[in-house]
C-alpha positions in Angstrom: 40.2 35.0 -11.1 43.1 36.3 -13.5 45.7 35.4 -11.1 44.8 31.5 -10.4 45.6 30.0 -13.3 42.3 28.9 -14.4 39.7 29.0 -16.8 37.7 32.5 -16.9 34.3 33.1 -17.9 32.3 36.4 -18.8 29.5 37.9 -17.6 27.1 36.3 -20.6 28.1 32.5 -19.8 27.6 33.4 -15.7 24.2 34.7 -16.6 23.6 31.8 -18.7 24.9 29.7 -16.2 22.4 31.2 -13.5 20.0 31.1 -15.0 19.9 27.3 -16.0 20.6 26.1 -12.7 19.1 26.6 -9.2 22.3 25.0 -7.5 24.2 28.5 -8.6 21.0 30.3 -7.8 21.1 28.8 -4.2 24.1 30.5 -3.5 24.1 33.3 -5.0 22.9 36.7 -3.4 23.2 39.0 -6.1 25.7 39.5 -9.4 26.6 42.3 -11.9 29.1 42.6 -14.8 31.5 43.9 -11.7 31.1 41.3 -8.9 29.2 38.5 -7.4 27.5 38.3 -3.8 27.7 35.4 -2.6 24.9 34.2 0.2 26.6 33.9 3.6 23.4 33.1 5.9 19.6 32.2 5.7 19.2 35.7 6.9 20.0 36.5 2.5 16.6 35.0 1.6 14.3 37.4 3.6 13.3 40.3 1.6 14.9 43.2 3.7 11.3 45.1 4.4 10.9 41.5 6.3 14.3 41.9 8.4 12.4 45.2 10.1 10.5 44.4 13.2 6.8 45.6 13.1 5.8 48.4 15.4 3.5 45.9 16.7 5.8 43.4 17.9 8.6 45.4 19.2 9.2 45.1 23.1 7.7 48.6 23.8 4.4 48.1 22.1 3.8 44.6 23.9 4.7 45.9 27.2 2.3 48.6 27.1 -0.7 46.1 25.5 0.3 43.7 29.0 -0.1 46.7 31.3 -3.3 48.2 29.5 -6.2 47.9 31.8 -8.3 50.1 30.5 
């Protein structure tokens, strides 16, 4: 933002705005004093461990259950 010729703001000002404004919270994935990561898809709201497939839900597991005659 330094090169845009527009107003700048500090980490503390951004943090206060983030804490008070749900619209900002909806578009920001993560931030620190060096960078701001914006959400780029709906999956950014899903916890990382929820993105991993369960062993019970993999195609291989489903195929084994489907063919188990015992």
